[in-house]
N, C-alpha and C positions, 0 to 999 in steps of 0.2 A: 504493500500500500504506500501511498504518497507520504512523504515526510510531513509531519504536523497534522495529519488527518487520520481519524480512526474509522475504518470501514464499518458500515452497519451490517451486522450479521442477521441472519434470518430471524425475525421476531424480536430483534433488539433495537432500541432506538439509538441514535448517535449520541456520543458523550457530549455534554454541554461544554461550550468553551467561552462562556460569557466573560468579557473583560480582556480577551486577547487583543482586541482592537480598541484603543482608547477612544472614547467619545461616541461609542455605538449607542444609538437611541432606541429605546423600547417603543412599541407601537403607539402608546399614548403620547410619547414625546414627538414621534413622527407626525401624528395627527395634528398636534398643537403647532408644529412647525410648518404645516402645509401653507402654501402661499394663498392668502385670501386678502381681498381688499387692495388698497393702494400701497404698493411697495412690499407688503408682507414682511417688513423688517429687514429687507435686503439692504446691505450697506451701499452707500453711494459709490459709484465707480471712481477709480483713480484715473483721471483724464490724462495721465502721463504713461499709462501702462496698458498692455493688452490683457485680455482675460486670462491668458495662460501664465501671467505673472512676469513676463519679460517686458521691460520698458522699451519703447520704440528706439531702435538703433543700438540696442544693447547686445545684439547677437541672438542666437537661437535660444528658445525657451528650454528649460530642463526637461528631462524625461517625465512621462506621465506619472511614474511611481513617486516622484519627488514633489508633485504638486499638492496643494492643500486638498484635503478630503471634502467633497461636497456633502452637504446635509440633505436629508430627505425634505422635499418641498422647496429647495433652493433651485435657482435656474441651472439648467444643464449647459455647460460651456465646453465640454470635451469634444474632440474630433471623432470621426467615425471609428468605431471598434476599439477606442482607447480603453484600457482597463479602468474599472471603477470600484471603489470601496464603499459606496453609499449604503449597501446592505451588509457589509462585513461586521462581524462581531455579534450578530444576533444569537440568541440561545437556540442552538440546533435541536437540543432535546425537547424543549417546549414546542418548537415548530413541528418536529416529527410527531409528537403526541397529538397535536392539534390536527395534523394531516391524517393520522390514523382515525381520529374521530369523524372527520369529514368523509373518509372512505367508508367507514362503517355505516354512517347515515345513508350514503348513496346505495350501498349494498342492501340495506333494509328496505329502502324505497323500491329498488328494482325487484327485490324478492316479493313485495306485496303486489306489484304490478304484473309480475310474471312468475308464478309459482313453478317449481321444477316439475317436469313430467316424470312419470314412473320409470321410464327407461333411462333417465338421467341419473338415477340414484345408484345404479350399479356401474360405477365408473372407477377407473384407476387414476390416482394423482400422479402426474408426471413429475419425476424427480428433477430437482433444480439443477443438479449436475448434468443430467442428460439434456435438459433444456439448453444449458449454456453450450454444451458440445454441439448440439444441432444448430444453434445460432452461429457458432463459430464456423461450421461448415458452409452455411449460407453466406456468411460474411466473406469468405475466401473465394466464392464463385465470381467469375469475371462479370463486370457490369453488363447490363442489357444493352442492346443496340440503341443508338440515339433515337428518341421519340417513343421508345417502348414504355418508359416510366417505371419507377421502382414501386413494388407492391407496398400497400399501407401496412402499418403495424397490425391492424386487425386481420388483414389478409395473411400476414405471416403467422399470426397465432392460429388461425383456422387451418392453415396448411400443416403446421406442426402437430396439431391435435389430430388431424386426419391421418397423418403418417403414424402417429402413436396408436391410433385405433386399428390400423391395418396390422401393425406389429404385435399388438397385445391381444387382438381378437375381441376387444370390447371397448366401450367408450372411455375416453381419457379427458382429464381436466387438469388445469394448472392449480398449484397451491394458491391459497388466498393472497399471500404476499406477492407471488409472481404475477398473478392476474392483475392485482392492483398496480403493479409497475407498468404492465402493458397499457392499462387504462390511463394512467397519469401521463406517460410519455405520448400516448395518442392525443390526449387533451392538449398538451403543450404544442405538439406538431400541428394540430388543427388550428390553433390560434396563430402559429407562425405562418401557416399558409395564407392566412388572411392579411398578413402584414408584409409579405414579400411579393415582388412582381414575378409572375409565372414565367415571363419571357427573359428574365435576367439570367446571365450565364451561370451565376452561382446557385440558382434555384435547384438544379440537378445535384449539385454538390451537397446541399442540405439534406436531400433525400438519401444520398449515399451514406451519410453519417448515421442514419437511423439504427442500423444493426449494432455498430460499435457502441453507440450511446445506450441502446437497450441493454446490452451486456454489462455496461458500467452501472446502470441503474439497478439491474437485478443483483449485482454484487454489492452495491453500496448506495442505499437510498438517500445518502447525504447529497447526492446529485440534485435532488429536488429542493432541499432546504438550505444548502450551502451555496450562496450566490457566487462565491469565488472558486467553486470546484473547477479544476482544469478542463474537464470535458465540457462543462457549461460555458467556460470562457471561449473555447474553440468554436462551439456552436454559435455563440453570439458574434464572434469575429466573422465567420463565414456568412451568417444570416444578414448581418448589417450591410454587406456588399450587395445584397439583393433587396434591400428594404424598399418598400413602396414609396417612402418619402424622398427617394433619390431621383433626381432628374437624369436625363440621358448623358449629360456632361459631367455628372458628379463623380463618377468612378473612373479611375485611371485604368485604361485597357491593359497596361503592363502588369496590373495586380492579379489578373486572372491566372497566370501561370503559377505564381506562388500559392494561390488558393488551391489549385488542383493538386500541387505537390503536397500541401499540408493534409488534405483530405485523403489522398492516396497513401500517405505514410501511416495514417491512422487505420484505414481500412485493411491495409496489408500487414501492419505490424502489431495491432492491438490484440493481446491475448491475456488480459487480466492486469496489466501493469499500466497505471494511470500516467506514468512518466512519459508514455508515448504521446498522450494528449499535450502534456506540458511542453515537450520538445517541439511538437508541431506548431503549437500556438506561439512559442517564443520566436521561432524562425519566421513565422508569418508576421508577428508583431514588429520584427525588425524592418520588414518591408513597409508596413503601415507607418511606422515612426519616420521613416525616410520620406514618405508621402506627406506626413504631418509637417515635417520641417520645411518641405518645399511650399506647402500651403501657407504656413505662417510667414515665410519670407515674402511670398506674393501678397499676402494680406497686409503686411506692414507697408509695402509700397503704396497700396491703395489708401491706407490710413494716412500716410504722410501727405499724399495728394489731397485727401479730404481735409486734413488740417490746414494745408495751404489755402484751400478755398475758404475755410473758416476765418483765417487771419485776414484775408481780403475782405470778407464780409464785415468783420470787426472794424477794419480801417474805413470802410464805407460809412458805417454808422457813426464813427468818431468824426469823420470829415463832415458829414451832414450836420452833426450837432455843432461843430465849430463854425460852420458856415452860417447856420441859422442864428447863432449867437452874435456873430459879427454884423449880419444884416439888421437884426433887431427890428425897429419900427420904421426904418428909413424907407422912403418912397422911391421905388425903382421901376422903370418901365417894365411892363409885363413880359415882353419878349426877352429883354435883357436879364430879367430875373430867371427865366427858363434856361437861358444859356449859362447863367451862373450856377444853377443847381444841377445842371446836367454835364455840360462840357467841362466847366472849371472844377466841378466837384470831383470829376475823374482825375484831374491833375492833383488835387489835394490828396485823394485816396492813394494814388501811386506813390506820391512823395512820402506819405506817412508809412506806407507798407515797406518801402525800401529803406528809408532813412531813420524812421522812428520819431516819436513825439518830442524828444529832447534835442533833436539835431538842429544845426544852423539852417539846413535846407528847409526844414519844416517851418521854422520861424520866418524865413525869407518868403515862403509862399503865403503865410498868414499876412505878412506886411503887404504883399502884392494884392491879396484879397481885399484888404482895407482900402487900398488905393483904387481898386476896381469899383468897389461899392461907392466910394466918394465920387469917382468920375461919373458913374451912372446916375447918381442922385444930385449932381451939381447943377444940372440944367444947361450945361455948355455942350455945344456940338463938337468942338475941337477935341481930337484924340491926343492922348499923351504918347508921343512917339516911342520913348524909352519903355514905357509900360506895355505898349502894344507889341514891341519886339519881344519882350519877356514872355508875354502871354502866348504869342504865336509859337515861340520855341517850346514852351511848356506843353502846348496842345499837340505839337508834333510828336512829343514823347509818349503820348497816350494813343497814337495811331491816326491822328487827323491829317488829311492831305494838306499840302501847302496852301492851296487856294481856299479851302474851307477854314483852315486855321487863321488865315489873314482876315477873312470876313468876320469871323467870330471875335477876333482880337479887336477889330475896329469897333464892333458893337459894344464890347465890354469896357472899352476905355474911353467912351464918350456917352453923352446923355441923349441918344437919339430917341425920338418919340416912336411909339408903336405904329404910328401912321406913316412914318418915313419909308419910302421905297417898299411898298407892300409886295410887289412881285418878287423882289430879291429875298425878302423875309420869308415868304411862302415857300420858295424853292429851298432855302436853307432849313426851314422847319421840316420839310418832307425828307430831306437827307438825314437829318438828325433822328427822325422817327424810324427810318429804315435801318439805322446804324445800331449795332449791338454794343451796349455800353461796357465799360471795364468790369469784368467779373459777373456780367449779367447772365442769369440762367433762363434761357428762353422757355424751357418747359415750366419752370416755376412761375414765370411771368404770365403764362397762359392759364394757370390754375384759377378756377372760379372760387369766389368767396363761399365758404360753407357756413351753415347756421351754427350758433353756439353749441358747444358740447353738452350732451345730457349728463346728469350726475353719474351714470354708469360709465359713459365715455370719459369723463373727467377722472374717475377713479382709475381706469385703465391707463390714461395718459400719465397720471402721477406715478403709477407703478412702473411704466416704461422708463421714466426719467431717472429712476434709481437702480435700474438693472445694471449688472456688471457688463462691461464690454465682452463680446464673445458669446452672449446668450443666443441659444437657438430658438427660432420661432417657426411654427408650422402654419403655412398658409393654405387654405382651401382653394383649389384652382378650377373646380368645375362643379356642376350641379350633382354629379355622382359622389361628391365628397372626397375625391382624391386630394391628397395633400403633398406639398413639397416643403422640405425643411431648409431654412436659410439662417445663416449666422449673422447676427447684428454685431459687426466688428467694432463699430464706433458710432457715436452720434454727437452732434454739435449741441451743446447747451445754449448756444447763441441763436442758431437758426432752427433747431429742432429737426434737422435732417439726419437720417440714419443711413449708414453704409452697410450693405449686405453682400456677403460672399457665399459661395457654395462650399461643398466638402473639400474641394481642391484649392480653396483660397482665391478662386476667380471671382472678380466683381460681377454681380448679377443685377445691380441697380441701387438706387437710392429712394427712400420713402420718408415722408415726414412722420414724426411720432404721432401727430394728430391723426393722420390717415390710418396708421396701424391701430391706434386706440379705438377708432370707430369700427375697424374690422373685428377687433377683439370683442367689442360690445355686441356686435352682430353675429358672433360665433363663427367668423370666417378666418380667424387667426387665434393661436394660443401659444403661450410660453411653454416651452418644453422644460419640465422640471427634472431634477437629477434622477428620481426613481423611474421616470418614463423615458430617460435618455437612451437606455440600452434596449435593443429589440427583444432579447430573450427575457429580460426582466419584465418588460411590458407584456409579452405574450403569457408569461407565467402568472402575472396578476389577473389577466383575463381568464386563464384556466382555473384559477382559484375561485373567481366569481362564479364560473360555470359549476364547479364542484359544490360550492355553497348552495346554489340554487337547487341542485339535486338533493343535497342533504337537508335543505330547509333550515339552515343555520344562520342565514343573514350574514352579518359581519361579526358574529360573536367570537369567532376563534381567530386570533391574529397569528400569522405565520411570517417567517423570514421572507423578505422580498415582497411583502404584501402591503399595499397602500389603498386608500380610498379610490373608488372609481372616478 
């Protein structure tokens, strides 16, 4: 058996190991920690760091094993198939006992609904050792031709019982414990099938793992209650590469070969030693970690670019405030004021962005602004030649052509009436309207004003603003309820714009926190929490809910890896 794990012998629960992982929460604590309302107590993000703990520009983040442990109910920030300790440290003995009670309740209900027939009573119980040997023989058989499909666990059980009936000359059945194991793994696989894409290359690999996993679970039912069991870790790693929330561009095609090698190694080499699973998963994790490092490097580049846009936006706001303060109550011709707040405002923004608020260049532009305002408000038509030359040169720095810059400079350095030269003014106004201003987001400019947020939308908005960078959010993409998972790598506290990447760190778009909050309130988006981050944990929770519905126990019996629906 694995180092540090005690196998569950037939009829015996696993030994409890409470306290081996510091900070493990009991079910009541997990429920209390579940994210509800605005923020859910999540600490505010460090706007100088990524979610993985590496500050921008500081090099690659540390391996997943060294990262802080996520608590149940907290946002999920890990990359695809990264190891998780969110359920580590639970009391396996308590969980095993609770699982046995649920199985007993299910058997009792099935017994009432379908009493055994007289011919079923004269049966032989198939020995567990013989069962393991028969499964080993099946496991070593070559895979079926592509498109044939692997038999389900229920089909495997029926086939083995039919073979035993022919060999013994009478009906055969499995022991209660072995039959429970078939049922549990079948439940888990049924839920997994609903979470993965049937056309994904790794879907067939998940089915190939059925028999080795069944043999593991028959030998050691800790597989079901120990979230960090090596066989369960490998199943999760393979399953997440076929997850339904992945888009077609989310998975690196080069990962398929290591996946196939890992599964083949288990199928061909497992014969009772869990170290086979550990070795396969470790090798596969090395490939995944390389992908994570590439994704994080790419993500950082997009974050740096987004931060640059934010600095520009901050400079625009500061420049607009400085300009408004200098203009004050002075009366300036309407067209000259428009040129001042558009063309000249871009000059101020660029100067502030490049040189900074305390620089001599910024002070010089503020002095020029005062002279422009005085010239426009003076009532004199004559332009200041020196000021006009300065303005023309400054406008050329923000992309204005020489002729446009000269006309604008002439307007800004004199007090021309709005009625002067209407044809020239109209032509210039049309050019300015068609021109993209410094740092202007055309898509954002086209957004229509939305009504005020409802209380529910406001709560979701407040929650989003305190999420850590790197939180994964699932978006519903069609009426069938299909979802895609996106990573909120960064958001601007100034503009409320959030940057999203996919599992490979590729930029997939920007959305406003306001828009996301409205989607969340409408049920079209949801924050992925730590206990729902991993596919196998998510499927196991669904399997437990199904088991409880059979047993009629509601949520009365907490188990490891179990969270509210």
